[in-house]
C-alpha positions, 0 to 999 in steps of 0.5 A: 407555945411558941412554935418556931425554933429561933426567936428575937424578944425586944432588947434583940436577944436570940433564942433557940427554943426558949433558950438564948444565944449567948455565943458570940460568933452564932450571935453575930453570925444570926443577926448578920445573916437575917432576911425578910421572905416574900410575905414580910416575916423574918428568916435566917438564911446560912448557906442553902439552909433557911429558918423562920424567925419569931421576932418580939417586936423589933429584929435590931437594937441601936444600943448607943449613938456617936455624933460628928459635928460638923464645923461650928456646932451644928449636928452633921451625922448621928451614928446607929451603934447596933447590936450587930456590932455594926456602925451605919448612919441614922435616916433622919427621915425614917425615925418614928417614935412609938408606943411607950415613946420609945423611938425607933428607925429603918436600918440596913437600907431601910430594910429592917427597924431598930428599936432604940436601947433605955441608953441611945434614947437617954443620948438622943433625948438632949437633941428632941427640940419641942415646938410649943405653937405647933405642940409637935417635936422635931431634931435638927440634923446638917441643917434640915429639920425633921418632924416626929 
């Protein structure tokens, strides 16, 4: 039985007492006011009110990505578009492949983890290079190769 009032599922959907929060402004307000507590958990802070939030996987979801090429064909920036409708550049050093080959990265200055949606992963996948000799995967961004 869920003892917490608020929770976020692995798709980034918020629930209050197991009812999905579908009101867009409430959903965005909750996402933008999510914080970490001192013990590493999650808490919703609005004004002086606080409520613990149960998070099934990662609190944010990369819904899609956008690319900024530099001069030539080299990729300069990968922009993440998150479920809270914000955009930020991918910090390639935080990109990792988790269970079931799902990519994750750190967002909001490294404070939170974000899970890539299937559609965002499909856009990212062509950029992933496989090195047979090393049996490893990597992405090159702005001339820097990052192993995954």
